[in-house]
C-alpha positions as CSV (number, residue, x, y, z in Angstrom):
1,M,19.4,12.4,-81.1
2,T,18.0,12.7,-84.6
3,I,18.2,15.7,-86.9
4,F,14.6,16.4,-86.3
5,E,14.9,16.2,-82.5
6,Q,17.7,18.7,-82.7
7,D,15.2,21.0,-84.4
8,G,13.2,20.8,-81.2
9,I,9.8,20.2,-82.9
10,F,7.6,17.4,-81.4
11,G,4.4,15.9,-80.8
12,V,0.7,15.6,-81.4
13,A,-2.4,16.6,-79.5
14,E,-2.8,14.9,-76.1
15,D,-5.7,12.6,-77.3
16,G,-3.6,11.6,-80.3
17,P,-4.7,11.4,-83.9
18,K,-7.8,9.6,-85.1
19,S,-7.4,6.6,-87.4
20,I,-9.4,7.1,-90.6
21,V,-9.6,4.4,-93.3
22,R,-10.9,5.1,-96.8
23,S,-11.0,2.4,-99.6
24,S,-13.0,4.1,-102.3
25,I,-13.6,7.5,-104.0
26,P,-16.9,9.1,-103.2
27,A,-19.3,10.0,-106.0
28,V,-18.8,13.6,-105.2
29,T,-15.6,14.6,-103.3
30,A,-14.5,17.5,-101.2
31,L,-11.8,18.0,-103.8
32,E,-14.5,19.0,-106.2
33,T,-16.9,20.9,-104.0
34,A,-15.3,22.1,-100.8
35,F,-11.5,21.9,-100.9
36,P,-10.0,23.3,-97.7
37,A,-7.7,25.7,-99.5
38,G,-7.0,27.9,-96.5
39,T,-6.0,25.0,-94.2
40,V,-3.8,23.3,-96.8
41,S,-2.3,26.6,-98.1
42,A,-1.3,27.7,-94.6
43,A,0.7,24.5,-94.1
44,A,2.1,24.7,-97.6
45,E,3.2,28.3,-96.9
46,R,5.3,27.2,-94.0
47,E,6.7,24.2,-95.9
48,S,7.7,26.4,-98.8
49,W,10.4,28.1,-96.8
50,R,12.3,24.9,-96.0
51,K,11.0,22.2,-98.3
52,E,14.2,20.1,-97.8
53,V,13.5,20.0,-94.0
54,H,9.8,19.4,-94.1
55,R,9.9,16.8,-96.9
56,P,13.5,15.5,-97.1
57,A,12.6,12.2,-98.7
58,T,11.9,14.0,-102.0
59,H,14.9,16.3,-101.7
60,T,17.9,14.0,-101.9
61,H,18.8,15.3,-105.3
62,K,18.1,18.3,-107.5
63,W,15.0,18.3,-109.5
64,W,13.1,21.3,-110.9
65,A,9.8,22.7,-109.7
66,Q,9.7,20.4,-106.7
67,R,6.1,20.6,-105.4
68,L,4.9,20.9,-101.8
69,G,4.1,17.7,-100.0
70,S,1.4,19.4,-97.9
71,V,-0.5,20.3,-101.0
72,F,-0.4,16.7,-102.3
73,R,-1.4,15.3,-98.9
74,G,-4.3,17.8,-99.1
75,I,-5.3,16.7,-102.6
76,L,-5.2,13.0,-101.6
77,A,-7.2,13.6,-98.4
78,A,-9.9,15.7,-100.2
79,A,-10.1,13.1,-102.9
80,V,-11.5,10.5,-100.5
81,A,-13.5,13.0,-98.3
82,R,-17.2,13.9,-98.7
83,D,-17.1,17.5,-97.5
84,E,-14.8,20.2,-96.2
85,Q,-14.8,19.1,-92.6
86,D,-14.2,15.5,-93.6
87,A,-11.3,16.7,-95.8
88,V,-9.7,18.6,-92.9
89,D,-10.1,15.6,-90.6
90,C,-8.5,13.3,-93.2
91,Y,-5.7,15.8,-93.8
92,S,-5.0,16.3,-90.0
93,N,-5.3,12.7,-88.8
94,A,-3.9,9.2,-89.5
95,L,-5.6,8.6,-92.9
96,R,-5.1,5.3,-94.6
97,L,-5.9,4.7,-98.3
98,E,-6.6,1.0,-98.0
99,G,-6.4,-0.9,-101.3
100,L,-6.2,2.3,-103.4
101,T,-3.7,2.7,-106.2
102,V,-2.3,6.2,-107.0
103,C,-0.5,7.0,-110.2
104,D,1.7,10.0,-111.1
105,P,2.5,10.2,-114.9
106,F,4.8,13.2,-114.4
107,A,6.4,12.0,-111.2
108,G,9.3,14.5,-111.0
109,S,10.9,14.4,-107.6
110,G,8.3,11.9,-106.3
111,T,6.1,14.2,-104.2
112,T,2.8,12.4,-105.1
113,L,4.4,9.0,-104.6
114,A,5.9,9.8,-101.2
115,E,2.6,11.3,-99.9
116,A,0.5,8.4,-101.2
117,A,3.0,5.9,-99.7
118,K,2.8,7.6,-96.3
119,L,-1.0,7.0,-96.5
120,G,-0.6,3.3,-97.3
121,A,-1.5,3.4,-101.0
122,R,0.1,1.4,-103.7
123,V,2.0,3.8,-106.0
124,I,2.9,4.0,-109.7
125,G,5.4,6.6,-110.8
126,R,6.4,7.4,-114.4
127,D,8.7,10.1,-115.7
128,I,10.3,10.4,-119.1
129,N,13.6,11.4,-117.5
130,P,15.7,8.8,-115.8
131,V,17.4,11.3,-113.5
132,A,13.9,12.1,-112.1
133,T,13.3,8.4,-111.7
134,L,16.4,8.1,-109.6
135,V,15.1,10.9,-107.3
136,Q,11.7,9.2,-107.0
137,R,13.3,5.8,-106.1
138,Q,15.3,7.4,-103.2
139,A,12.0,8.8,-101.8
140,L,10.5,5.3,-101.6
141,A,13.3,2.8,-101.2
142,P,14.0,0.8,-98.1
143,W,17.4,1.9,-96.7
144,D,19.2,0.0,-94.0
145,R,21.0,2.5,-91.8
146,G,23.8,0.1,-90.9
147,R,24.5,-0.7,-94.6
148,L,24.3,2.9,-95.5
149,D,26.9,3.9,-93.0
150,R,29.2,1.0,-93.9
151,A,29.0,1.9,-97.6
152,F,29.8,5.5,-96.7
153,K,32.8,4.5,-94.6
154,Q,34.0,2.2,-97.4
155,V,33.9,5.1,-99.9
156,E,35.6,7.4,-97.3
157,S,38.4,4.9,-96.7
158,Q,39.2,4.7,-100.5
159,V,39.1,8.4,-101.4
160,R,39.1,10.9,-98.5
161,S,42.9,11.0,-97.9
162,E,43.7,11.6,-101.5
163,I,41.0,14.3,-101.9
164,D,42.1,16.0,-98.7
165,H,45.7,15.9,-99.9
166,L,44.7,18.0,-103.0
167,H,42.8,20.6,-100.9
168,R,45.3,21.9,-98.4
169,D,47.7,24.8,-98.0
170,E,51.4,24.7,-97.3
171,R,50.8,24.3,-93.6
172,G,48.5,21.4,-94.0
173,R,45.3,23.3,-93.2
174,P,42.2,22.3,-95.2
175,V,41.3,24.7,-98.1
176,L,37.5,25.0,-98.1
177,Y,37.3,27.0,-101.3
178,Y,39.5,28.2,-104.2
179,F,38.5,31.4,-106.0
180,W,39.1,31.5,-109.7
181,V,38.6,34.2,-112.4
182,A,38.0,33.8,-116.1
183,L,40.5,35.3,-118.6
184,A,40.1,36.7,-122.1
185,R,42.5,38.4,-124.4
186,C,41.7,41.8,-125.9
187,P,41.1,41.3,-129.7
188,R,42.7,44.7,-130.4
189,C,45.9,44.3,-128.3
190,P,49.1,42.6,-129.3
191,P,49.1,38.8,-128.8
192,D,51.6,39.0,-126.0
193,A,49.5,41.5,-124.0
194,P,48.3,40.1,-120.6
195,P,44.8,38.7,-120.6
196,V,41.9,40.6,-119.0
197,E,40.7,39.2,-115.7
198,L,36.9,39.2,-116.1
199,F,36.0,40.7,-112.8
200,S,33.0,43.0,-112.7
201,R,34.1,43.9,-109.1
202,Y,37.3,43.1,-107.2
203,V,35.3,42.4,-104.0
204,F,35.0,38.6,-104.0
205,A,33.7,37.9,-100.5
206,Q,31.3,39.9,-98.4
207,H,28.5,39.2,-95.8
208,A,25.0,38.5,-96.9
209,Y,24.0,41.5,-94.8
210,P,26.6,44.1,-95.8
211,K,25.0,47.1,-94.0
212,K,25.4,45.3,-90.7
213,Y,28.7,43.6,-91.6
214,P,30.4,45.9,-94.1
215,A,33.9,44.4,-94.0
216,G,34.6,42.5,-97.2
217,K,37.5,40.9,-99.0
218,A,38.9,42.2,-102.3
219,T,41.7,41.0,-104.5
220,C,44.3,43.6,-105.7
221,P,44.3,43.7,-109.5
222,H,48.0,44.2,-109.5
223,C,49.4,41.6,-107.1
224,H,46.4,39.6,-106.0
225,A,46.9,40.3,-102.3
226,V,43.7,40.0,-100.2
227,V,42.6,43.4,-99.1
228,I,39.9,44.2,-96.5
229,V,37.5,46.9,-97.7
230,D,34.3,48.5,-96.6
231,V,31.8,47.2,-99.2
232,V,29.3,49.9,-98.4
233,K,31.5,53.0,-98.4
234,D,34.7,52.2,-100.3
235,R,35.0,52.8,-104.1
236,Q,38.7,52.1,-104.2
237,L,41.2,49.8,-102.4
238,T,44.8,50.6,-101.3
239,C,46.9,47.4,-101.4
240,P,49.1,47.1,-98.3
241,A,51.4,44.7,-100.3
242,C,52.1,46.7,-103.4
243,S,50.8,50.2,-102.4
244,Q,48.8,50.4,-105.6
245,V,45.4,52.2,-105.5
246,S,42.7,50.6,-107.6
247,D,39.0,51.1,-108.3
248,L,36.8,48.3,-106.8
249,A,34.9,48.2,-110.1
250,G,36.4,45.6,-112.5
251,P,36.9,45.6,-116.2
252,V,33.6,43.9,-117.1
253,N,30.3,45.7,-117.3
254,R,27.5,43.3,-118.2
255,A,28.6,41.5,-121.4
256,T,31.4,44.0,-122.3
257,M,35.0,44.1,-121.1
258,T,37.6,46.9,-121.2
259,C,41.3,46.1,-121.4
260,P,44.0,48.2,-119.6
261,R,44.5,50.2,-122.9
262,G,40.9,51.2,-123.0
263,H,39.7,48.9,-125.8
264,T,36.2,47.4,-125.4
265,A,35.0,44.1,-126.6
266,K,32.2,41.6,-126.0
267,V,33.4,39.0,-123.6
268,V,32.1,36.2,-125.8
269,D,33.9,37.5,-128.8
270,A,37.2,37.7,-126.9
271,L,37.1,34.0,-125.9
272,E,38.5,32.9,-129.3
273,G,36.3,29.9,-129.7
274,E,37.4,28.2,-126.5
275,P,35.9,28.0,-123.0
276,P,37.5,30.8,-120.9
277,R,40.9,30.0,-119.4
278,L,40.9,30.4,-115.6
279,R,43.3,31.7,-112.9
280,M,43.3,31.0,-109.2
281,Y,43.7,34.2,-107.2
282,A,42.5,33.4,-103.6
283,K,41.5,30.7,-101.2
284,Q,39.6,30.2,-98.0
285,V,41.5,28.2,-95.4
286,L,40.1,26.5,-92.3
287,D,42.4,27.4,-89.4
288,A,43.0,25.1,-86.4
289,D,40.7,27.2,-84.2
290,G,37.8,26.9,-86.6
291,S,38.2,30.4,-88.1
292,R,38.1,30.9,-91.9
293,L,40.9,32.9,-93.4
294,Y,41.2,34.4,-96.9
295,E,44.6,34.2,-98.4
296,P,46.2,34.8,-101.8
297,I,47.3,31.9,-104.0
298,D,50.9,31.0,-103.6
299,D,53.5,28.8,-105.3
300,F,52.4,25.8,-103.2
301,D,48.8,26.1,-104.4
302,L,49.9,26.3,-108.0
303,A,52.2,23.2,-107.6
304,L,49.4,21.3,-105.9
305,Y,47.0,22.0,-108.8
306,A,49.7,21.0,-111.2
307,E,49.9,17.7,-109.3
308,A,46.1,17.2,-109.8
309,E,46.5,17.8,-113.5
310,K,49.2,15.2,-113.7
311,L,47.2,12.6,-111.7
312,L,44.2,13.1,-114.0
313,E,46.4,12.6,-117.1
314,E,48.0,9.5,-115.7
315,R,45.0,7.8,-114.1
316,G,42.0,9.2,-115.9
317,E,41.1,5.9,-117.5
318,E,40.7,4.3,-114.1
319,L,38.1,7.0,-113.0
320,V,34.4,7.6,-113.4
321,L,34.3,10.7,-115.6
322,P,31.6,12.5,-117.5
323,A,30.9,11.5,-121.1
324,G,29.1,13.3,-123.9
325,N,28.6,16.7,-125.5
326,L,26.1,19.5,-125.0
327,E,23.3,19.6,-127.5
328,D,21.7,22.9,-128.6
329,G,18.6,23.9,-126.7
330,H,17.0,26.9,-124.9
331,N,18.7,26.0,-121.6
332,T,22.1,25.0,-123.0
333,R,22.6,27.8,-125.6
334,Q,24.3,30.3,-123.3
335,A,26.9,27.7,-122.3
336,I,27.5,26.8,-125.9
337,R,28.0,30.4,-126.8
338,W,30.8,30.5,-124.2
339,N,32.3,27.5,-126.1
340,Y,31.4,24.8,-123.5
341,R,30.9,21.8,-125.9
342,E,31.6,18.8,-123.6
343,W,30.2,18.1,-120.1
344,R,33.8,17.5,-119.0
345,Q,34.6,21.1,-119.7
346,F,32.3,22.1,-116.8
347,F,35.0,21.0,-114.3
348,N,38.7,21.8,-113.7
349,A,41.4,19.1,-113.5
350,R,41.3,18.8,-109.7
351,Q,37.5,18.6,-109.7
352,L,37.6,15.9,-112.3
353,Y,40.2,13.9,-110.5
354,S,38.5,14.2,-107.1
355,L,35.0,13.5,-108.3
356,G,36.3,10.7,-110.5
357,L,37.8,8.9,-107.5
358,L,34.6,9.3,-105.6
359,G,32.5,8.1,-108.5
360,R,34.7,5.0,-109.0
361,A,34.4,4.1,-105.3
362,I,30.6,4.3,-105.5
363,R,30.4,2.4,-108.8
364,D,32.3,-0.5,-107.2
365,L,30.0,-0.9,-104.1
366,E,27.9,-3.9,-103.7
367,P,24.5,-3.4,-105.5
368,G,21.5,-2.5,-103.5
369,P,19.4,0.5,-102.3
370,E,22.2,1.9,-100.3
371,R,24.6,2.0,-103.2
372,E,21.9,3.7,-105.2
373,A,21.4,6.2,-102.5
374,L,25.1,7.1,-102.5
375,A,25.1,7.3,-106.3
376,A,22.2,9.8,-106.1
377,L,24.2,11.7,-103.4
378,F,27.3,11.8,-105.6
379,S,25.2,13.1,-108.5
380,G,23.8,15.8,-106.2
381,V,27.3,16.8,-105.1
382,L,28.1,17.7,-108.8
383,E,25.7,20.6,-108.6
384,F,28.0,22.3,-106.0
385,N,31.4,21.3,-107.5
386,N,31.8,22.6,-111.0
387,L,32.9,25.7,-112.8
388,F,29.4,27.2,-113.0
389,C,29.3,27.6,-109.2
390,S,30.0,30.9,-107.4
391,F,30.5,32.2,-103.9
392,K,27.3,33.3,-102.2
393,G,29.1,35.1,-99.3
394,E,29.4,34.9,-95.6
395,G,26.5,34.4,-93.3
396,T,24.8,31.9,-95.7
397,G,25.6,28.7,-97.5
398,A,28.9,29.5,-99.2
399,V,28.3,27.8,-102.6
400,R,25.8,29.2,-105.1
401,H,24.9,26.1,-107.0
402,M,24.9,26.0,-110.8
403,F,21.1,25.9,-111.1
404,S,20.3,29.2,-109.4
405,H,19.0,30.1,-112.9
406,H,17.0,27.8,-115.2
407,V,19.8,27.9,-117.8
408,L,23.4,26.8,-117.8
409,K,24.9,30.2,-117.1
410,P,28.7,30.5,-117.4
411,E,30.4,32.0,-114.3
412,R,33.2,34.5,-114.8
413,T,34.4,34.1,-111.1
414,P,33.8,30.4,-110.3
415,L,34.2,28.9,-106.9
416,E,36.0,25.5,-106.4
417,A,34.9,23.7,-103.3
418,H,36.4,20.8,-101.4
419,P,34.2,17.9,-102.8
420,W,34.7,15.6,-99.8
421,G,34.5,18.5,-97.4
422,T,34.8,19.2,-93.7
423,P,32.1,20.0,-91.2
424,A,32.5,23.6,-92.2
425,S,32.0,22.9,-95.9
426,S,29.0,23.6,-98.1
427,G,27.8,21.3,-100.8
428,A,30.3,18.5,-100.0
429,F,29.8,14.7,-100.1
430,S,30.4,14.3,-96.4
431,T,28.1,17.2,-95.3
432,L,25.3,16.3,-97.8
433,Y,25.4,12.7,-96.6
434,Q,24.1,14.1,-93.3
435,S,21.8,16.8,-94.5
436,R,20.3,14.9,-97.4
437,I,20.6,11.1,-97.0
438,I,20.5,10.7,-93.2
439,R,17.8,13.4,-92.8
440,A,15.8,11.6,-95.5
441,W,16.4,8.2,-93.7
442,E,15.2,9.6,-90.4
443,Y,12.1,11.1,-92.1
444,K,11.2,7.9,-94.0
445,R,11.5,6.0,-90.7
446,A,9.2,8.5,-88.8
447,P,7.5,10.9,-91.2
448,H,6.0,14.1,-89.9
449,D,3.4,16.4,-91.4
450,L,2.4,20.1,-91.1
451,V,-1.2,20.1,-89.9
452,P,-3.4,22.7,-88.1
453,V,-2.8,22.8,-84.3
454,G,-4.8,25.7,-82.9
455,D,-4.3,28.7,-85.2
456,Q,-1.0,27.5,-86.5
457,S,0.4,24.7,-88.8
458,E,2.7,22.6,-86.7
459,R,4.9,19.6,-87.4
460,V,3.3,16.5,-86.1
461,F,4.6,12.9,-86.0
462,G,2.6,9.8,-86.0
463,L,0.1,10.5,-88.8
464,S,1.9,8.7,-91.6
465,Q,3.3,5.3,-92.2
466,P,7.0,4.9,-92.6
467,I,8.2,5.0,-96.2
468,S,10.0,1.7,-97.1
469,L,8.6,0.2,-100.3
470,E,10.1,-2.6,-102.4
471,I,10.1,-1.2,-105.9
472,G,9.1,-3.8,-108.4
473,D,8.4,-4.1,-112.1
474,A,5.0,-4.0,-113.8
475,E,4.5,-7.8,-113.3
476,S,5.4,-7.9,-109.6
477,F,3.3,-4.8,-109.0
478,G,0.3,-6.2,-110.9
479,Q,0.5,-9.5,-108.9
480,G,0.6,-7.6,-105.6
481,G,4.2,-8.5,-104.7
482,A,5.4,-4.9,-104.7
483,R,3.7,-1.8,-103.4
484,A,5.6,0.5,-105.8
485,Y,6.3,0.5,-109.6
486,V,8.6,3.4,-110.7
487,H,9.9,3.5,-114.2
488,H,11.2,6.0,-116.7
489,G,9.6,6.3,-120.1
490,P,6.9,8.2,-122.0
491,S,3.7,8.7,-120.0
492,A,1.5,8.3,-123.1
493,S,2.0,4.5,-122.9
494,F,1.8,2.7,-119.6
495,D,2.2,-1.0,-119.3
496,L,-0.9,-1.2,-117.0
497,P,-4.3,-2.8,-117.5
498,D,-7.4,-0.7,-118.4
499,E,-9.3,0.8,-115.4
500,S,-6.6,-0.3,-112.8
501,V,-5.9,3.1,-111.1
502,D,-8.1,4.8,-108.5
503,L,-6.4,8.2,-108.5
504,V,-4.1,9.9,-111.0
505,I,-2.5,12.8,-109.1
506,T,0.2,14.8,-110.8
507,D,1.9,18.1,-111.7
508,P,2.4,18.3,-115.4
509,P,4.9,20.6,-117.2
510,F,3.8,24.1,-118.0
511,M,3.8,25.6,-121.4
512,D,7.3,27.2,-121.4
513,N,10.9,26.8,-122.5
514,V,12.4,25.2,-119.4
515,H,13.3,21.8,-120.7
516,Y,14.4,19.8,-117.7
517,S,16.1,17.2,-119.8
518,E,18.6,19.8,-121.2
519,L,19.6,20.5,-117.6
520,A,19.4,16.9,-116.4
521,D,21.9,15.9,-119.0
522,F,24.6,17.5,-116.8
523,F,23.9,14.7,-114.2
524,H,23.3,12.0,-116.8
525,A,26.8,12.5,-118.2
526,W,28.1,11.0,-114.9
527,L,25.3,8.7,-113.9
528,R,25.5,6.7,-117.1
529,Q,29.0,5.7,-116.0
530,L,27.6,4.6,-112.6
531,R,24.4,2.8,-113.5
532,P,22.7,3.7,-110.3
533,F,19.9,1.1,-110.8
534,E,19.5,-1.8,-113.2
535,S,17.3,-0.2,-115.8
536,Y,19.2,3.1,-116.0
537,P,19.8,3.9,-119.7
538,V,23.6,3.9,-119.7
539,D,23.8,3.7,-123.5
540,A,21.7,6.9,-124.0
541,V,23.8,9.9,-124.7
542,T,21.1,12.3,-123.6
543,T,17.9,12.3,-121.5
544,R,16.1,14.3,-124.2
545,H,13.1,12.5,-125.7
546,A,10.8,13.1,-128.6
547,E,7.7,12.6,-126.4
548,E,8.6,15.1,-123.7
549,V,5.6,17.3,-122.8
550,Q,7.5,20.6,-122.8
551,S,7.1,23.3,-125.3
552,A,6.4,27.0,-125.5
553,D,4.4,26.4,-128.7
554,P,0.7,26.0,-127.8
555,A,-0.1,23.4,-130.5
556,E,2.9,21.3,-129.7
557,F,2.2,21.4,-126.0
558,G,-1.4,20.5,-126.6
559,R,-0.5,17.5,-128.9
560,A,1.9,16.1,-126.4
561,I,-0.2,16.4,-123.3
562,S,-3.3,15.1,-125.1
563,A,-1.6,11.8,-125.5
564,V,-0.9,11.5,-121.8
565,W,-4.4,12.5,-120.8
566,R,-5.8,9.8,-123.1
567,E,-3.6,7.2,-121.4
568,C,-4.7,8.4,-118.0
569,A,-8.3,8.1,-119.0
570,R,-7.6,4.5,-120.1
571,I,-6.0,3.4,-116.8
572,L,-8.4,5.3,-114.6
573,K,-11.2,3.3,-112.9
574,P,-14.8,4.5,-113.8
575,G,-15.3,6.2,-110.5
576,G,-11.7,7.5,-110.2
577,L,-10.3,11.0,-110.2
578,L,-7.6,12.7,-112.2
579,A,-6.3,15.8,-110.3
580,F,-3.3,17.9,-111.1
581,T,-1.7,21.3,-110.1
582,F,-1.3,23.8,-112.9
583,H,-0.3,27.4,-113.3
584,Q,-0.1,29.1,-116.7
585,A,0.5,32.8,-117.2
586,R,-0.6,32.7,-120.9
587,I,-4.3,32.0,-121.5
588,S,-3.2,30.0,-124.6
589,G,-1.8,27.4,-122.2
590,W,-5.1,27.0,-120.5
591,V,-6.9,26.8,-123.9
592,E,-4.6,23.9,-125.0
593,L,-5.0,22.2,-121.7
594,V,-8.8,22.1,-121.7
595,K,-8.9,21.1,-125.4
596,A,-6.5,18.2,-124.5
597,L,-8.6,17.0,-121.6
598,E,-11.9,17.2,-123.6
599,S,-10.3,15.2,-126.5
600,A,-9.2,12.6,-124.0
601,G,-12.8,12.1,-122.7
602,L,-12.2,13.9,-119.4
603,V,-14.4,16.4,-117.8
604,I,-13.2,19.1,-115.4
605,T,-15.4,19.0,-112.3
606,A,-13.5,21.7,-110.3
607,V,-10.6,24.2,-110.3
608,Q,-9.3,24.9,-106.8
609,P,-6.6,27.4,-105.7
610,V,-3.7,26.3,-103.5
611,K,-0.3,27.5,-102.4
612,A,2.4,27.0,-105.0
613,E,6.1,26.5,-104.5
614,M,8.2,29.2,-102.8
615,S,6.9,32.6,-103.9
616,T,10.2,34.4,-103.3
617,S,12.1,32.4,-105.9
618,A,14.2,34.5,-108.3
619,T,12.2,33.3,-111.3
620,K,8.8,34.3,-109.7
621,S,9.8,37.5,-107.8
622,S,11.3,39.0,-111.0
623,A,7.9,38.8,-112.8
624,A,5.7,41.9,-113.1
625,D,2.9,39.9,-111.5
626,P,4.6,37.0,-109.5
627,S,2.5,33.9,-108.9
628,N,1.9,32.5,-105.5
629,L,-0.8,29.9,-106.1
630,D,-1.4,26.9,-108.3
631,S,-4.7,25.7,-109.6
632,I,-5.8,22.1,-108.7
633,V,-7.7,20.9,-111.8
634,V,-10.0,18.0,-111.0
635,C,-11.4,15.7,-113.7
636,R,-13.5,12.6,-114.1
637,R,-14.1,10.4,-117.1
638,I,-17.0,11.5,-119.3
639,G,-20.1,9.5,-118.4
640,H,-19.2,9.4,-114.7
641,V,-20.0,13.1,-114.0
642,R,-23.2,14.4,-112.5
643,S,-24.7,16.8,-115.0
644,E,-25.0,20.3,-113.6
645,G,-25.8,23.5,-115.3
646,C,-22.9,25.9,-115.0
647,S,-22.0,29.4,-116.3
648,A,-19.0,31.7,-116.3
649,Q,-20.6,33.7,-113.6
650,V,-21.2,30.7,-111.3
651,V,-17.6,29.4,-111.7
652,R,-16.2,32.9,-111.3
653,E,-18.1,33.3,-108.0
654,R,-16.8,30.0,-106.8
655,A,-13.3,31.0,-107.6
656,V,-13.6,34.2,-105.7
657,I,-14.9,32.4,-102.6
658,A,-11.9,30.0,-102.8
659,L,-9.4,32.7,-103.4
660,R,-10.8,34.8,-100.6
661,E,-10.4,31.8,-98.2
662,C,-6.7,31.8,-99.1
663,Q,-6.4,35.6,-98.4
664,E,-8.1,35.1,-95.0
665,T,-5.5,32.6,-93.9
666,G,-2.7,35.0,-94.8
667,V,-1.7,33.5,-98.1
668,K,-0.9,36.3,-100.7
669,V,-3.1,36.3,-103.7
670,G,-1.7,38.2,-106.7
671,Y,-3.2,39.3,-110.0
672,A,-1.4,36.4,-111.8
673,D,-3.1,34.0,-109.4
674,V,-6.5,35.5,-110.1
675,E,-5.8,35.2,-113.8
676,S,-4.8,31.6,-113.7
677,V,-7.5,30.3,-111.3
678,V,-10.4,32.2,-112.9
679,R,-9.3,31.6,-116.5
680,G,-9.0,27.9,-115.7
681,S,-12.4,27.8,-114.0
682,V,-14.2,29.5,-117.0
683,L,-12.3,27.6,-119.7
684,A,-13.1,24.3,-117.9
685,L,-16.7,24.7,-119.1
686,H,-15.4,23.6,-122.5
687,T,-15.1,20.0,-121.2
688,L,-18.6,19.8,-119.9
689,P,-21.1,17.6,-121.8
690,G,-23.7,19.9,-123.5
691,N,-21.4,23.0,-123.5
692,V,-22.5,25.2,-126.5
693,L,-19.9,28.0,-126.2
694,S,-16.8,27.9,-128.4
695,V,-13.3,28.1,-127.0
696,E,-13.0,31.6,-128.4
697,E,-16.3,32.7,-126.7
698,L,-15.1,31.1,-123.4
699,T,-11.8,32.9,-123.7
700,A,-13.6,36.2,-123.9
701,E,-15.8,35.3,-120.9
702,A,-12.7,34.3,-119.0
703,E,-11.0,37.6,-119.5
704,A,-14.1,39.5,-118.3
705,A,-14.4,37.2,-115.4
706,V,-10.7,37.9,-114.4
707,T,-11.4,41.6,-114.3
708,A,-14.6,41.1,-112.1
709,A,-12.9,38.7,-109.8
710,A,-9.8,40.9,-109.3
711,A,-12.1,43.8,-108.4
712,A,-14.1,41.7,-105.9
713,L,-10.8,40.5,-104.2
714,D,-9.2,44.0,-104.4
715,V,-6.2,42.7,-106.3
716,R,-4.5,44.9,-108.9
717,S,-1.9,44.2,-111.5
718,R,1.5,45.7,-111.3
719,R,1.4,46.0,-115.0
720,E,-1.1,48.8,-114.6
C-alpha cells in the first residue's frame, strides 16, 4: 500500500479522462483572453494547505516561495487552449504537449519543470543558485526504488548504531529531543556570578491547543526539575523537588534580560562577542510503551554529551562538516549580531558528529540519481537539526525548523533532535526518507492532480505522465537525447539557440530584501563537501552571485530583470508565450517590471489573477493587507501581437471580472490583491505599441483604477 493509498483518495470519472494533444501555441490563447481563474484557484486553494502532499516531487528539500503546481498546470493548459472551456478541458484531462519545449529561467523548486514534464514537454530549467538546481533535479530524476532502498540501508548500517548510542538515556531508551537554553553573563555583576538563563518563560512544552489541553511542562529555575503546570491559569510554579516557588515568566523580555540582582542589559550586549553558551536542562524520552516522557538532564546525559565532544575532536577530519563563514546581508545580519560567524557554529558538538557521520556515508555512496536523492535528503535534514530550531509543542510536528522566518533568527531555547530518528521523531533522516523521498518516488511513478469533479476539486490519477527524465547537458538536449536540461547559472545568458523555446513559464523574484542565496548558503556549506551532482560548484564559498535578480531598490531590480527578459525574448519562438506569476505590494515594482519588459521587446497581452501560495503563512498574515492572489503576466514578442485599442477603463473592467470570478469560487480577494492585479493591468499598457501615455500618467491612472475596482468588488483596505 502506498502513501497515497493510505490517504484514501482515488480515482477518476467512470468514463475516464479524455486524451488531448497540443503541439503549437494558438495565435490567441485562453491564457490571454479567458483564463479559468476560478477553476484553477479552487484547486490551488486546496493544494496550498498541504503542498508537500499534493506536489511531493518539488518538496524534497527546502526552497523559498514554492509555487502551486495546480497554478502552473493551469497556465500550461491555458497557453495551448483557444477559449475558456478548452482551457478547462485541457486542465482537467490527459493533456499532452507534443514536441513543445518549456523553459523556466527562475526555476526555484522546479514547479514549472515538473508540471511541464507531466504533460510530456521537453523542459529547460535555470536558476542562479545551485541549491535550487539540486531541488529541481530531484523533481525530474529517474529513481530506481530498489537502488534507493539499498543505498538507504547502506547508510543506515554505517551510522545508525553510533548515532543511536549518542541519543539515549541511562536506561537505554531513545531520547527524541534535548532542550537547551542560552546563557549570558550580566555585564554589571561580578565575573564569578552565575550566568542568566535566557528564558522568556519557564514553560518549555505545551499543547498546540492549550485551552483544551492546559497541562504543560516547566523547568524549575532553581534545580531544573520538570514541573507540570496549567499553562492557562498558572502564573507561578511550585517545584516538588526543591520546594521553591517561582514565577513562570523568565528573565528575558523581548531583547532585554534581567539578572537575579535586578540589573538589566540588552541580550546581545551581554554575549561578550561570542555566540551564546548553552546549557541542557531537559529531554524527551521515548518509553517502551510508546509514551513520551519529559525528564531533567542528569549526569549520564552530561557524560554522553562530553563523549560526543571528544569523538568530534578525535575524528573530525574523517567527517563531512560545514565549511565557510557567514557574509553580511539582510538575512544574515541578525545571526552575525549574535556573533555567529561560521556555519559550523550553528550546530553543537553532538549534532556535528552525528551529521558528519551521516554526510560521510552518503558522500561515499556509488554515484547516481539515488545518491543524489539521499544527498538532497541529508541537506534537508539540516533544517531540523541545528541550534536555530525550537520546540513547536505537542499535538503538532515537534521541531520548528530554522526557516520559520525569512531571516536566520537566533534561538534562545534551541531544540536538539535525534538526527537519525525513530518512527516517533520529527525532522529526522529516517522519517523524512519516507515522507519526502518515498512519497516523491510514488508521486513521480503515478502523478495525481487536483481537478474539478462536480463542485469540488478532487485528486485524480491518470491524467499525467510519470516523471522520470534523463537530465542532460545543452548539447544532448539540443540533439534530442535528453528531455531535460537543468543547470545553475545566470538566466541572462542561456546556452540555447535563438527562437528555440515555445513557452517561457516562470515565477521571478519580487522586489524585496529576501535574498535566497544568503539563506541557501546554510545548506551549501555542507553540500560543497558532498558534491551531490557533477557540476555542483564545490569550490564556491557562497551561492551569492552578482547577477542575482533580487533587490529592494527599484532601479537595481529593473536592471537585473531586464537582462533576463531580453534573453527570454531571444530564445522564444516568434509565436511563443512568456508567462509568469508576480505579486508586488509597491507600485514601483510594477513600474520597473513593465519598463523592463518593454525594453526587452515584449508586450503584455494579459494580466490574470490566480491563487497564490498559502495565505495563512506568517509573513502574509502579519501584513496590514495580506495577499492571497498572484498576477499571471502574459507576454508576446513585439511584432507578434494583434493590435487592439485599450484603455485603463477597459483593462480595469477586465480585472474586476476576473477577480469576481475568484470571489465566486470561494477564493478570498483582499485589497492588496486588487492593488496588484489592477496596477499590473493598467501599467501593462506601457508595453503596447502605440501607447502615448507616460509611465507617470499610467501610474496615476492605475491608482484611480484600484479605487474604482475595490469599490466594485466591495473590498476594503485594513489600513483605512
